[in-house]
N, C-alpha and C positions, 0 to 999 in steps of 0.2 A: 503493499498498500504506500509506502515512504518513498518506494523506487518511481510508484507514477503519479504522487505527488513533483516531485523534483521535475519528473518531465514533462508534466503540466508547466511548472515555472519556468523550467528552462523553455520552451516553446514560446509561451509570454513572453519572456524575455527578448527574444530571436525578433520574435514581432514586432515589439515596441522599438530594437534597434534597427530596424529596417528601415520604420515608417521616420525616420530619420537622414537627413541629406549632409552626412558629414564634409566640412570641409565649405560648405554651400554659404555665401553670407550676400544680400544685398545692399545697393546703395540708395538712399533715399536723400533724395533734393527738393526742395521748397520755391523751386524758378515756378509758380502758380499764384493767381489768382486767387485764388482761396486753396488752402492747405488741409488734408485731414486732421486732426488734434495729435497730438502725439500720443496718448494715451491708445488712439484708435486705431497708429500705428503699430504700437507695441503690441497689443492683442491680434494684427493682423500676422507681427512674424509669429507668436505665439502660437496660434490656430497652425497655421502650417508647417510649424517644427521647424522656424529659420532661427538661429540660434546667433547672426554676425552680422551687426549691419554699418555701413559706412558711411556716415555725416561729411557734409560738408564746410562745417562751420561747429563753432565748438557754444553756440546760444544757452544759456547756462538752465535758460525757462525747460528749452528741448531736453536737453542732457537730461535732466534731474529726471523726467518721465521711466528713464533705463533702471531707474535702482531698485533692486531688487528684484531683478527680474530673469537674472542671468545670461542676457545677454552681452556679447561682446564687442565693442562699442570702439570703432577709430572715430577719431573727431580730428576738426582739419582746420589748415588757416589761410585763408586765401590769398591769393596770388598780390592782392594791392596791399597787404599786410607784410608782406616777407622782409622789404625794406627795414620795420622797424625793430624786428628780430632778429635782421644780421648787424644793424649800426648798435642797439643796444644790449646788452646782454640781463642785463638790470630787467629789463620790459620783460624779457624773458622770462626771466625768473619770478615775474610779479605774474605773467601770464601765469604759468603753470600752477602757480599757489592759487590763483583765483579760477580757473578751469577745467584743473585736476582734481589737485589733493583736497578739493574742498566737496567731491564726489564720490573721496575714496574712504567714507567712514563703514565699518561693521554694515553691510547689508545695503551696500552704495552702489556706485555705479561702476563696472565691467570694465574698465577703460583699458585696453590692448595696446594698442600705437595711435602716433598721432601723423597723421598727411601733413606736409608742410608742404604749401604750394597745392598744385594742381595741373598735369601738364604742364611746368613753364618753361619747358622750353620747344615747345611747337613752333616749327618753321613761321608760324603765321604773327608769332609775335618778336619778330626779329629780334632777337636778342636781350628783347625788355625785361627779362628776368635772369639773367645769366650772369651778373656780378650778386645780386642778394643772394638767390636759392639756396648754393652751400655752405656761408655765413648763417643762416639761418636754421637751415637745419644744424649745425653745430650747437650754436646756442640753446636750442632745444631740449638737444639730446641734455647737453652740459646742466642745464637747469633742471631736467627729470635727475640726475645723476646728483645733484646736491640737493635733493631735495629725497633721495631715499628712494627713488621710484625708477631708476635706471634696467635696472635687471629683472622689472615688471613689465614696462612699458617702453615700447622703442618708437624713435623718432624716425619718419623714411618719406620718399616723394612721389606721388603716384604720379607713375611717367608716360605720357604717349607712348608705340611702340615706334616710333620715327625718331627715336634717341637714335637707333640703331639700323643696321644695313647690313645688304649680302649684293647690290645692285642685281645683276640678272643672274647671278651663283647661286646655291644652294647654299643653307646655313650654315654649314660648315666654311665657310666664306666669311662668316657674321664679323661685325667689328662697331663699337661706336662710333657716330658719324663723325667724321671728320672736324667740323666745325665747334665740334664740343668733343672731341676725344677726351683730352688732358683732362677733361672737370669732369665728364662722367667717370673716368677711372679712378679719378679723386674721391668722386661719392660713393661708388662698389666699394673701396677699400676702407672706407668708413663704415660703411654697412656691416664689412666683414667685424672691423675692429670692434664694434660695439654690438655685436649677433644681431643685428637688425636686416628686415627683408627688403628685397629688391621689388617695387609693386608699382606691375605694367599693366595698362590696359590696352587690351586685342577687340578690335572689331573685325569678323570678318566681312560682317556688312559693306563696311566702309570701304575694305579693297573691292567688292561688286561695283558696289555704287561710283565707285571715282576712275575703275577700271573696264570700260565694257569690252574687253579683252580677256579679263577675267576667269578662267573657266568656274561656271556659277557651282557646280558639285564640288569644289575645292571648300569652298564657303561651312560644305558641311560634313558630317560626319558619318555616312551611309558608306564610303569606298568605292562609288562609283565613280569617281573620280581618274582619269587617266596618272598614274602616280607617278611624284618626282622624284626622281633619284639622285640622290647627295652623298658620297662617299660611304657607298657598300648602305647605305638605308633607302627602305623606300616611302614616302610623306605622301601619304591620301585624304590631307587637312591641310589646311589654314594654319589653324591654332597652334597644332606638332610642329609645323616648318617655323612659325614667327617664336615661338616658345625657343627653339632650340637655338635660334639666331639669337638671339640673348644669352641662352647658355655658353655659345661659341666667343662670345662678344665679353662673358665676362671673364671667363677664363682667359682671354689674350689682356684685362685689366688685371691678372695675378689676383681674382677673388675668387676663382670658381665654386667655391662652396656656399656660398652667398644664400640663402633660402630666397626662393621667388615665388611670389601670389600675384594671380591675374585679378587687379583691381578693378576692372571692367569689361565684362562683356554680356554681351544680347542682341536682342534682335526687336528693331522697330514695325509697328505694326501700320503705320498709315503716313501721309505725306509726299511716297516716292514709289515710283513701280514695283518694285524689288521688298517694298517693306508695306506688309499686310498683314493678317495673320492665319493665313495658309503654310507662308514661309515661315512666319516666326516659329510656329510650333515645330515645323518640320525641323529648324536648326536647336530649338531646344530639349525635342527628344531625342535625338543625338547627341548632342553635349549632356544630357543627363545619366544618359547607357554610358558615354565614355567614363563622367566622373564615377560610376558606380562602378568601375575595373579598377580603379584606385592605381594606374598604370603610368599615368602621367606620361610622356613623352621618351623616344626613345635614348634622347641625350640626359634628360632629367625624369627619372622612373622616380613611380611610388608616388607618395601623396602631393595633391597643390592644393590650396586655395584657393576657391572661387567669389567674388563677389558678382552680382546679376546688375544689371542696368537693363532697368531699373525698378522699383516697385512699382512708382505709380506714373503715371505722365505728368508732364511738366508743360501747362501751355504760356509759360513767360520765359522760355528757352531762346536764346540768340538763334534764326532762321539763316544764320552767313552761311553755315554747311550745308543746309538743305532744310526743306521740311518738316522732314522727319524728326528732327531734332524733339521735337515736342509730344512726339511718342516711342518712347522707348519701356516707359512700363508694361509689366506684365498683368497689369492693374489698370484699369481706367480711374479718369479724375478723381472720381468719385469712392475708390477702392473695389469698384465691382471688377471680377474675374474676365479676363479676354477672351479665352481658353481654357481649353484642359491639358491638365498639365503633371509630370510626375517627379519630380524632384530627387526622389530616390534612385530612379534612373531603372528600376523593378519590374514595371511591367504591368505598376497599380496606378494608370493615368486617369486622374480626376480632376475637377472644377477647383483649383484654389479656395481656400476660404477668403469671402471677402471682407471688408470693413460692416460694420454693423450699425446699427441703429443710427444710419446718416438720416440728416434731415436736408432736405431740400426746400430752395427758394417754391414759391408760388407756383400753380400751371400759371404761367402767362410766358408771351415769345414774343418778341420784336419783330415786325418785317415790314416787307415792303407794300407802303400804300400804292396798288396801281392805277388808284385815280387821282395822286398828285400832282399837282399841273405843274410845277418846274423839275422837270426831269433832266436840265441839262444838267444839274449840279449834284446829279447819282455820281457820277466817278471821283470826283474830289471827297464823297461823303463814304463810298466805298472803303478807298485809297484810307481816308480815318479812321473808320472803325477797324478793318483792318490790321492797319499800322499800331493802331493800343488794343490789339485783342487776339484771338489766334483763328486764321484763317487757312492752316495747313492743311486742311483735308479739301480743301477744294485742289490742291496741285496738282498736276498730270500725274494718275494714277493713284489719288487720294480717293478716298473711300466718298466723297462727295464730288468727285470730279465731273462726275457723267448731268449735273444740274443744269437745268438751262440758263439764261444771264435773269430772270429774275428770281429764279432758285438761289445763286450765286447771291446776289443784293439781299436777300433775305438773311440767309446765313451767315454774312456779315454785320450784317443790322443786328441780327440775335444774340451770337459770340458777344458783340461789346457791349450790350442790355447785360446778359446773364456775369459774364466777368465783373460786372458794376454793379453787381447786387440788385441788380433787377430797379435800378431807378430811374424813377420818372424819364426824367430829364436826360437819360442817356436811351433815348429812346425816340426822338424828334428828327435829328438829323435834316434841318430844314425844311419839314413838311414832310417828306418822303417815306415817313416809316410810319408804323401805327400798332398797337400791343391787341394783341389775340390771346385768348384762352383755348382755342383748339390747337392739339400737338402740331407744329410745325414740319414736325420732321417730314422727309420725302423716300420713300422706297428705304433703301436700305441705307441713307443718310439723318444721320440722328442729330438732333436740333436738341444739345441739350440743356438741363437744368442748372443754375446755379446754385453751390452745396449755403449750404443755412446753418451748416455747422461745424463750419471752416475753427483752425485751433489761429490760424493770423491770417490776415489779406496783407499780401505782398503788393506793393509798388508797381507799377507799370513802369517798368524799360522800354517803350516805346522807341524811340530813336536807333534801335541796334537795327530794329525791323524794316522801316519806313521805305527807303528805298526799295527793298525786295519784292515786299508785295504789292508797291506802287508799280512796278514794271508788272509784275504778275496779275494784276489786274486789268491792266491795259490789254493784256492778251484776252481774258477772260471774258470781256464788255463789249 
């Protein structure tokens, strides 16, 4: 009888253990007009058994909600603060005291990493953070050590995969980018000396989006693609090849044993021909199965931590790289799951557990008034609405791309209306708009309703998108 009980206990433990996705975390960004409350986010992570989260700042009000949850937290320092950290060690010490130490009481927040900057060496930044990033990293780690936290909490730098390259050759010819090679070698050795990880963001979607000749199957994990043979190794997916390029680069920098973490990886679901639910589901299905094997890559075998990008859509992100930027979430803006997934990769696909007790604004939509008199003002009003909201679903390949001209206008007006809390004054547009109480959604194009249960309201950063949206709508109209 005792033997049977032990078998039952063992079976239950096995079932519980396989329900967790070991090594899986998520990024949670708040570049949205209305964000879900941190307590809602915590519950979503718990319900989906995800025990790691990466944040992009250290907002005390947000971080405190992870206290007592056991969720491992990575807090961030934005790029625009790097100079302060680089120039003033005392500032770094004070920051650690106020943003790290204060959370580390018994039953507090499980802070594991500090992300110093975010992809600071992107080529598009033209070297803006070249001088400040490494000194900032050094001061943050020094401040952690001074506070007695250096053994537990490590400072690192989330890097875009463009910091290394192999040209047209395979991973075996990988090396850090020539313009930052000396700097990256110093940073890599610093990680080695401080037992800190190298954090890299890898996006197979972007490779496909930016290169029309990129073999599409190489972005996925179904081994249908033509293998890339390099130095006796056959690569069947972009992730393995990319990671091994980093491994070779680190070896050349004399820091081969530094731990590698993938800080961002995912697939968007709207705003582009390749950004849709079908392709996202295909990507995640293969990715989770790969994770479940715990095999790593040919040159970096074994366990790798991954952080999905991202938890929820962010309708205030800059769309300079593409309209898909607002749609990386595995959940919609309101915490509703987009499609069935299997975080464990064990073949137990189901809809993720969405946000609970979400309250929306009233059932009201702002649409085009077809009987308005001065239609000549339409282009400028549409441009105004989209530059201050999110019209990315109207982009080529987007979920609302097939609307007619009137539908495009209504969608733009409604997004501005909802993202401004359904303020009556936000549905005027020189008399071209009207508020209706009948769902304005058209076919598969959802006209969303704003949230009434948001944690905070984020200010609109309109100027980043204004020119892009203007030219988009000239084409649509």
